[in-house]
Structures are given as structure tokens and as C-alpha cells.
C-alpha positions in Angstrom: 119.8 -44.8 143.7 116.7 -43.6 141.9 118.4 -44.5 138.7 117.5 -48.1 139.4 114.2 -47.4 137.6 116.1 -47.0 134.4 117.6 -50.4 134.5 116.2 -52.7 131.8 113.7 -55.1 133.4 112.9 -53.1 136.6 109.2 -52.5 136.9 109.2 -51.3 140.6 111.8 -50.7 143.2 112.0 -50.0 146.9 115.0 -49.3 149.2 114.5 -49.9 152.9 116.8 -49.9 155.9 117.1 -52.5 158.7 114.3 -50.6 160.7 111.7 -50.9 157.9 112.2 -47.2 157.0 111.5 -46.7 153.3 114.1 -44.5 151.7 112.9 -44.3 148.1 110.3 -46.3 146.1 107.9 -46.3 143.1 105.2 -48.5 144.6 101.7 -47.8 145.8 101.7 -50.2 148.8 105.3 -49.4 149.8 104.9 -49.8 153.6 103.7 -53.3 153.5 106.2 -54.4 150.9 109.0 -52.5 152.6 108.3 -54.3 155.9 108.3 -57.7 154.0 111.6 -56.9 152.2 113.2 -55.8 155.5 112.0 -59.0 157.3 113.2 -61.3 154.5 116.5 -59.5 154.2 117.2 -59.7 158.0 116.2 -63.4 158.0 118.4 -64.2 155.0 121.3 -62.3 156.6 121.0 -64.5 159.6 121.4 -67.6 157.4 123.9 -66.4 154.8 125.7 -63.5 156.6 127.8 -61.6 154.0 127.7 -64.4 151.3 124.2 -63.4 150.2 124.0 -61.5 146.9 120.3 -61.6 146.3 117.0 -63.5 147.0 114.4 -64.3 144.4 110.7 -64.9 145.0 109.1 -66.4 141.9 105.5 -65.4 141.4 102.8 -67.0 139.2 102.3 -63.7 137.3 106.1 -63.7 136.4 106.6 -60.3 138.1 109.2 -61.9 140.4 110.5 -60.1 143.5 114.2 -59.7 144.0 115.9 -58.5 147.2 119.5 -57.3 147.1 121.5 -56.3 150.2 123.1 -52.9 149.7 125.2 -52.0 152.7 122.8 -51.3 155.6 119.8 -51.4 153.2 117.8 -53.8 151.2 116.8 -53.1 147.6 113.6 -54.7 146.5 113.0 -55.0 142.7 109.9 -56.3 140.9 110.8 -57.4 137.4 108.9 -56.9 134.2 107.3 -60.1 132.8 109.3 -59.7 129.6 112.8 -60.1 131.1 114.4 -63.2 132.5 115.6 -63.5 136.1 119.2 -64.1 135.1 119.3 -61.0 132.9 117.6 -58.8 135.5 120.0 -60.0 138.2 123.0 -59.3 136.0 121.7 -55.8 135.2 121.0 -54.9 138.9 124.3 -56.3 140.2 126.2 -54.4 137.5 124.4 -51.2 138.5 125.1 -51.8 142.2 128.8 -52.6 141.5 129.1 -49.4 139.5 127.4 -47.4 142.2 129.9 -48.8 144.8 133.0 -48.2 142.6 131.9 -44.6 142.0 131.5 -43.7 145.7 134.1 -41.2 146.9 134.8 -43.2 150.1 134.1 -46.6 148.4 132.5 -47.8 151.7 128.9 -48.8 152.1 128.3 -48.9 155.9 
């Protein structure tokens, strides 16, 4: 999962579970952001169940925040200003799809 940092357009990332436990990150204020990502992920799951592919929070400084559900986790990504939201979303979803297809058991619980 740490390879997420190599994806074009990813400035920062954080992976949290449903209990706000941070698994991996490259952020300074990771606890506060991890709690927020977990909260937003859980609330969005209540609305969209398994249909949700990602959330986007646009920010004035164009370092938008994305939240991707990944099995029992939520991946938070802050994008670089220089990449568009559609391109970043495509890059991250392609990475996650490859990650799932390369798992030996092919199940994300």
C-alpha cells in the first residue's frame, strides 16, 4: 500500500481502519486527519453502502482530499495542485484495482 505515494498526483496519503487506527501515512497531523477520514467514510457508507467508490472534498488551495473505501479501510489522498481530480481518481482506482487483482486470495475483507 505504501506504493500509493508513487502514483502521479498523490501529494499525501493515509490509510485508516473503521476504528480510526492509522495503518500507514505520510502526513504530519495524521491522527486528526485519520479521525476525519474514518468519520466521513463511515457516514458515507451509511448513505451509499457498497456503491460508493470515492468521496471528494474540494479545497480552495486545490489540494483536494479524496477518500476511497478499500475493504475494511479508508484511503485518504491529498492531490497535488498540478493534477486534475478526474486524472487522480483514475490513477488511484487503477492502482487499487491492480492491488486487488494481484492478491493471492483476491478478497478484501
